[in-house]
C-alpha positions in Angstrom: -55.9 -35.2 -25.4 -54.7 -33.6 -28.8 -53.9 -30.1 -28.8 -53.8 -28.2 -32.3 -53.0 -24.4 -32.6 -52.7 -22.3 -35.6 -50.9 -18.5 -35.1 -51.8 -15.5 -36.8 -49.9 -12.7 -36.6 -50.5 -11.9 -32.7 -53.6 -14.5 -32.9 -53.5 -17.9 -31.8 -55.5 -20.4 -32.5 -56.3 -23.5 -30.1 -58.8 -26.3 -30.7 -58.9 -28.8 -28.0 -60.1 -32.4 -28.8 -60.6 -34.8 -25.7 -60.4 -34.5 -23.1 -58.7 -32.1 -20.4 -58.4 -33.6 -16.8 -56.0 -33.9 -14.0 -53.9 -35.8 -16.6 -53.9 -34.1 -19.6 -54.1 -30.9 -18.1 -49.7 -30.5 -17.5 -49.4 -30.8 -21.6 -52.0 -27.3 -22.1 -50.9 -25.6 -19.2 -47.1 -26.7 -21.5 -48.3 -25.0 -24.7 -49.1 -22.0 -22.4 -46.7 -21.4 -20.6 -44.3 -20.7 -23.8 -47.1 -20.0 -26.0 -47.8 -17.2 -24.8 -45.9 -14.5 -25.6 -45.9 -11.7 -28.2 -49.5 -13.0 -28.3 -52.7 -10.4 -27.9 -55.1 -12.1 -29.1 -56.3 -16.1 -27.9 -59.3 -17.9 -28.9 -59.7 -21.3 -27.5 -62.6 -23.7 -30.0 -63.6 -26.2 -28.1 -65.9 -27.7 -30.3 -64.3 -31.0 -29.5 -63.2 -31.0 -25.8 -66.1 -34.0 -24.9 -64.8 -33.4 -20.7 -62.8 -30.9 -18.1 -62.5 -31.0 -15.1 -61.1 -28.7 -12.3 -57.7 -29.5 -13.4 -58.7 -28.3 -16.7 -60.1 -25.5 -15.6 -57.3 -24.8 -13.3 -55.8 -23.9 -16.6 -57.7 -22.1 -18.3 -58.2 -19.8 -15.5 -53.7 -18.7 -15.4 -53.6 -18.9 -19.1 -56.5 -15.5 -19.1 -55.0 -14.1 -16.1 -52.2 -14.2 -18.9 -53.8 -12.5 -20.9 -55.7 -10.0 -18.9 -52.3 -8.9 -18.7 -51.4 -8.7 -22.7 -54.6 -9.0 -24.6 -57.3 -11.1 -24.8 -59.6 -15.1 -23.7 -61.8 -15.9 -26.1 -63.8 -19.2 -25.8 -65.6 -20.6 -28.5 -68.1 -23.4 -29.6 -68.7 -24.9 -26.0 -71.1 -27.7 -25.3 -73.8 -27.9 -23.4 -72.0 -30.4 -20.9 -69.1 -28.3 -20.6 -71.1 -24.9 -20.2 -72.8 -26.3 -17.3 -69.7 -26.9 -15.6 -68.3 -24.1 -16.3 -71.3 -21.7 -15.3 -72.1 -24.3 -11.9 -68.3 -23.8 -10.9 -68.8 -19.6 -11.4 -65.8 -19.2 -14.4 -68.7 -18.4 -16.8 -68.7 -15.6 -14.6 -64.5 -15.1 -15.1 -64.2 -15.8 -18.7 -65.1 -15.1 -22.5 -67.5 -17.3 -23.4 -69.1 -17.2 -27.0 -72.8 -18.2 -27.0 -73.9 -20.4 -30.3 
């Protein structure tokens, strides 16, 4: 998975490309661990994300909990396959997902 970050003041845009699964979730978790300090608006672009596993969902949930304390988190450009996973797991009720 390729993670691209772009900071603009208190806003952080993270673009994900590939698969967010057991082997790549720790990579994203490490980005969030230190990278969310002073971030008020976290935007996660999933346009090029092709798969997400339960490990990936756990990382997103942890980031959402952090952002609930310091600002907001938005997930955008979600494919139908990943949107289906969010709906089946109930994550569509937890996460702020921008519809296309």
